[in-house]
C-alpha positions as CSV (number, residue, x, y, z in Angstrom):
1,M,20.7,16.2,-14.0
2,S,20.5,14.4,-17.3
3,Q,19.1,16.3,-20.3
4,A,16.0,14.1,-20.3
5,S,15.4,14.4,-16.6
6,L,13.2,17.3,-15.4
7,A,13.2,16.6,-11.7
8,R,15.2,14.4,-9.4
9,L,15.6,13.3,-5.9
10,D,18.9,11.5,-5.1
11,D,19.4,9.6,-1.8
12,T,17.1,12.0,0.0
13,H,16.3,11.6,3.7
14,K,13.7,13.4,5.7
15,K,12.6,12.8,9.3
16,F,9.8,14.2,11.4
17,G,11.0,13.6,14.9
18,Q,12.0,10.0,15.1
19,I,9.9,9.0,12.1
20,A,11.6,8.7,8.7
21,A,9.4,10.0,5.9
22,L,12.1,9.5,3.3
23,D,14.9,7.0,3.8
24,G,17.4,7.2,1.0
25,F,14.7,7.8,-1.6
26,S,15.7,8.4,-5.2
27,L,13.5,9.3,-8.2
28,S,13.8,11.0,-11.6
29,V,11.1,12.4,-13.7
30,N,11.8,12.2,-17.4
31,R,10.7,14.4,-20.2
32,G,7.6,13.3,-22.0
33,E,6.3,10.8,-19.5
34,L,3.5,10.5,-17.1
35,L,5.0,9.0,-13.9
36,A,2.5,7.5,-11.4
37,L,3.9,7.6,-7.9
38,L,2.1,5.0,-5.9
39,G,2.2,3.8,-2.3
40,P,0.0,3.2,0.7
41,N,-0.8,6.0,3.2
42,G,2.3,6.9,5.0
43,A,4.7,5.7,2.3
44,G,6.3,9.2,1.9
45,K,4.7,10.3,-1.4
46,S,3.5,13.7,-0.1
47,T,6.9,14.4,1.5
48,A,8.7,13.5,-1.8
49,I,6.5,15.8,-3.8
50,S,6.8,18.6,-1.3
51,I,10.6,18.5,-1.5
52,L,10.5,18.5,-5.3
53,L,8.2,21.6,-5.1
54,G,10.6,23.4,-2.7
55,L,8.0,23.4,0.1
56,Q,10.3,21.3,2.3
57,N,14.0,20.7,2.4
58,P,15.5,17.3,2.7
59,D,17.7,16.5,5.8
60,S,20.3,15.1,3.4
61,G,20.5,14.2,-0.3
62,K,19.9,16.2,-3.4
63,A,16.7,17.6,-4.9
64,E,16.7,19.3,-8.3
65,L,14.0,20.9,-10.5
66,F,15.1,21.7,-14.1
67,G,18.7,21.6,-12.8
68,E,18.0,24.2,-10.2
69,Q,17.1,24.2,-6.5
70,P,13.4,23.4,-6.3
71,H,12.5,26.8,-4.7
72,S,14.1,28.8,-7.5
73,I,11.7,31.1,-9.3
74,Y,13.1,30.0,-12.6
75,A,12.1,26.4,-11.9
76,R,8.8,27.1,-10.3
77,R,7.6,29.1,-13.3
78,R,7.9,26.0,-15.4
79,I,5.6,23.8,-13.3
80,G,1.9,23.4,-12.5
81,V,0.6,22.0,-9.2
82,M,-2.6,20.6,-8.0
83,M,-2.5,19.4,-4.4
84,Q,-5.1,17.4,-2.6
85,E,-5.6,19.9,0.2
86,I,-6.2,23.5,-0.9
87,N,-8.1,26.4,0.6
88,L,-9.3,29.1,-1.8
89,S,-11.5,32.2,-1.2
90,P,-15.2,31.1,-1.3
91,V,-16.3,34.4,-3.0
92,M,-14.1,34.4,-6.0
93,H,-15.2,32.7,-9.2
94,G,-13.4,29.8,-10.9
95,R,-12.7,32.1,-13.9
96,E,-11.0,34.6,-11.6
97,F,-8.8,32.0,-10.0
98,I,-7.7,30.6,-13.4
99,A,-7.0,34.1,-14.7
100,Q,-5.1,35.1,-11.6
101,T,-2.9,32.0,-11.9
102,A,-2.3,32.7,-15.6
103,S,-0.9,36.1,-14.7
104,Y,2.1,34.5,-12.9
105,Y,3.4,32.8,-16.1
106,A,5.2,34.1,-19.2
107,R,3.3,32.1,-21.8
108,P,0.0,30.9,-20.3
109,Y,-3.0,29.5,-22.1
110,E,-5.9,31.8,-22.5
111,T,-8.3,31.6,-19.5
112,D,-11.3,31.0,-21.8
113,E,-9.4,28.3,-23.6
114,V,-8.8,26.4,-20.4
115,I,-12.4,26.7,-19.3
116,K,-13.6,25.4,-22.6
117,R,-11.0,22.6,-22.7
118,L,-12.2,21.4,-19.3
119,G,-15.9,21.8,-20.1
120,I,-16.6,24.0,-17.1
121,E,-18.3,26.9,-18.8
122,K,-21.4,26.5,-16.6
123,I,-19.5,26.7,-13.3
124,A,-16.7,29.1,-14.2
125,D,-18.6,32.2,-13.0
126,R,-20.1,30.8,-9.9
127,P,-18.6,31.6,-6.4
128,Y,-16.1,28.9,-5.5
129,G,-17.8,28.3,-2.2
130,K,-21.0,27.3,-4.0
131,L,-19.3,24.6,-6.0
132,S,-19.4,20.9,-5.2
133,G,-16.2,19.1,-4.2
134,G,-15.8,17.7,-7.7
135,Q,-16.4,21.1,-9.4
136,K,-13.8,22.6,-7.1
137,R,-11.3,20.0,-8.3
138,Q,-12.0,21.0,-11.9
139,V,-11.3,24.6,-11.1
140,Q,-8.1,23.6,-9.3
141,F,-7.0,21.5,-12.3
142,G,-7.6,24.6,-14.6
143,M,-5.3,26.6,-12.3
144,A,-2.7,23.9,-12.5
145,I,-2.6,23.8,-16.3
146,V,-3.2,27.4,-17.3
147,G,0.5,28.3,-17.1
148,R,1.3,25.9,-19.9
149,P,3.7,24.0,-17.5
150,E,6.5,21.8,-18.7
151,L,6.0,19.6,-15.6
152,L,2.7,19.1,-13.9
153,F,2.3,17.7,-10.4
154,L,-1.1,16.2,-9.6
155,D,-2.0,14.9,-6.2
156,E,-5.2,12.7,-6.3
157,P,-6.7,14.9,-9.1
158,T,-9.9,13.0,-9.7
159,V,-11.1,12.7,-6.0
160,G,-14.7,13.8,-6.0
161,L,-15.2,13.7,-9.8
162,D,-18.0,11.7,-11.4
163,L,-17.2,9.2,-14.1
164,Q,-17.8,11.7,-17.0
165,A,-15.7,14.4,-15.5
166,R,-12.9,11.9,-14.6
167,E,-12.7,10.6,-18.2
168,A,-12.7,14.2,-19.5
169,L,-9.7,15.0,-17.2
170,W,-8.0,11.8,-18.3
171,Q,-8.3,12.9,-22.0
172,V,-6.8,16.3,-21.1
173,L,-3.9,14.6,-19.5
174,R,-3.3,12.5,-22.6
175,D,-3.4,15.6,-24.7
176,L,-1.0,17.5,-22.5
177,I,1.5,14.6,-22.7
178,H,1.1,14.7,-26.5
179,E,1.8,18.5,-26.4
180,G,5.1,17.9,-24.5
181,C,4.1,18.3,-20.9
182,S,5.5,15.8,-18.4
183,I,3.3,14.7,-15.4
184,V,3.8,13.3,-11.9
185,L,0.6,11.7,-10.7
186,T,-0.1,10.4,-7.2
187,T,-3.4,8.4,-6.9
188,H,-5.1,5.7,-4.9
189,H,-7.1,4.8,-8.0
190,L,-4.9,2.2,-9.5
191,E,-7.0,1.9,-12.7
192,E,-6.1,5.6,-13.2
193,A,-2.4,4.8,-13.1
194,E,-2.9,1.7,-15.3
195,A,-4.8,3.8,-17.9
196,L,-2.5,6.8,-18.0
197,A,1.1,6.1,-16.8
198,N,4.1,5.4,-18.9
199,R,6.0,4.5,-15.8
200,V,5.1,3.5,-12.2
201,A,7.2,4.0,-9.1
202,V,6.0,2.2,-5.9
203,M,7.0,3.7,-2.5
204,M,7.0,1.9,0.9
205,H,8.4,3.3,4.1
206,G,10.2,6.2,2.4
207,K,12.0,4.0,-0.1
208,L,11.5,3.2,-3.7
209,V,10.7,-0.5,-3.8
210,K,9.7,-1.0,-7.5
211,S,9.9,1.0,-10.7
212,G,9.1,0.3,-14.3
213,T,6.5,0.4,-17.0
214,V,3.0,-0.7,-16.2
215,D,3.7,-4.0,-18.0
216,E,6.9,-4.5,-16.1
217,I,5.1,-3.9,-12.8
218,R,2.2,-6.2,-13.7
219,A,4.8,-8.9,-14.7
220,H,5.8,-9.0,-11.0
221,V,2.7,-11.1,-10.5
222,S,3.1,-14.5,-12.2
223,R,-0.5,-15.7,-11.8
224,K,-3.1,-15.4,-14.5
225,S,-6.8,-16.1,-14.7
226,I,-8.6,-18.4,-17.2
227,L,-12.3,-17.7,-17.7
228,C,-14.3,-20.4,-19.5
229,R,-17.4,-22.5,-19.7
230,T,-16.6,-26.2,-19.2
231,S,-18.1,-29.5,-17.9
232,V,-14.9,-30.4,-16.1
233,P,-15.6,-30.7,-12.3
234,M,-14.2,-27.9,-10.3
235,D,-12.5,-30.3,-7.8
236,T,-10.6,-31.8,-10.7
237,M,-9.3,-28.5,-11.8
238,R,-8.3,-27.6,-8.3
239,N,-5.9,-30.6,-8.3
240,W,-4.1,-29.5,-11.4
241,P,-0.5,-28.3,-10.9
242,E,0.0,-24.6,-10.2
243,V,-3.8,-24.0,-9.9
244,L,-4.3,-21.6,-7.0
245,E,-8.1,-21.2,-7.0
246,V,-11.2,-22.2,-9.0
247,S,-14.5,-20.5,-8.7
248,E,-17.8,-20.2,-10.6
249,D,-20.0,-17.2,-11.4
250,S,-23.2,-17.4,-13.5
251,G,-22.0,-20.7,-15.1
252,R,-18.6,-19.3,-16.0
253,I,-15.5,-20.8,-14.4
254,Q,-12.5,-18.8,-13.2
255,I,-9.2,-20.7,-12.8
256,V,-6.4,-18.7,-11.1
257,T,-3.0,-20.3,-11.9
258,R,0.7,-19.6,-12.0
259,D,1.0,-21.6,-15.3
260,A,-1.8,-20.6,-17.6
261,E,-0.4,-22.5,-20.6
262,S,-0.3,-25.9,-18.7
263,A,-3.7,-25.3,-17.3
264,L,-5.1,-24.6,-20.8
265,R,-3.6,-27.8,-22.2
266,L,-5.2,-29.8,-19.3
267,L,-8.5,-28.0,-19.8
268,L,-8.6,-28.7,-23.6
269,A,-7.6,-32.3,-23.1
270,A,-10.3,-32.8,-20.5
271,D,-13.1,-31.1,-22.3
272,A,-13.0,-30.8,-26.1
273,R,-16.2,-28.7,-26.0
274,V,-14.8,-26.0,-23.6
275,H,-15.8,-22.6,-24.9
276,D,-15.9,-18.9,-24.1
277,I,-12.2,-19.0,-23.1
278,E,-10.5,-15.8,-21.9
279,V,-7.0,-15.5,-20.4
280,L,-6.4,-12.4,-18.2
281,R,-3.1,-11.4,-16.7
282,A,-2.8,-9.7,-13.4
283,G,-3.7,-6.0,-13.3
284,L,-1.8,-3.2,-11.7
285,A,-3.9,-3.4,-8.6
286,E,-3.0,-7.0,-8.0
287,A,0.7,-6.3,-8.6
288,F,0.6,-3.3,-6.3
289,A,-1.0,-5.4,-3.5
290,E,1.7,-8.1,-3.9
291,I,4.6,-5.6,-3.9
292,T,3.3,-3.8,-0.9
293,A,2.6,-7.0,1.0
294,A,6.2,-8.2,0.3
295,N,7.6,-4.9,1.7
296,S,5.2,-4.5,4.6
297,N,7.8,-4.4,7.4
298,G,8.8,-1.0,8.7
299,S,7.0,2.3,8.9
300,T,7.2,5.9,7.7
301,E,5.6,9.4,7.5
């Protein structure tokens, strides 16, 4: 494993019966990054994470965590984990869970420090079973980070959180990255990956089909949108080269095109009074949809 790589899967295969959950899947997690692992349901994300955590063994291929076998105590004491499905005692308090988790680590954060950092003082001493789904996720996040992990695995961490709690969690993640923690994030909220990730890896059918920075992934989609207010008839614009779609909303026109520069030249030539112009490139959600559509044959899980 390279010095900058904290975790790695190399040509890993994993089958459940006749179904291939991982089919030659390779991935590395580098120091100082937030890696968003994306893919539709059944892509193999949970299996890949489980192997990196030492919860499952690959049928073939290599898995490493800090240069060790993933189930080694040395490696596991350097990570934090927040899984999507977790069962905790309903009678214990959030503070007790976070303190108990801290006791497993050599240099944990102070329990009160974590509670304050997450803004959960009002719920920290309530029985876990009395908390809402979003409040339970906040306690679980506190358990994941209290050990001062070098590498943090988060599986759908903001499910059930309201907007304010989600944005607060995002800020903690940014702070953790700044403090030297590396993060692997799986999420179905693509705006979350777009806002946080340094790098994105897209899985389909147990394979890695695309990897790169958010900008590199977005560049996979060539089309852009031009928003404007213009007197040019919509039918005229629909006939321009490389224009895919023209629509109108509250008097503002949207032109979807593969060649924004040419469309802009035609627009300015046709209407010298065009105004309120805005050019938008494709977002991560559009790129993800196009990548997964292009790789839709096959199955996994």
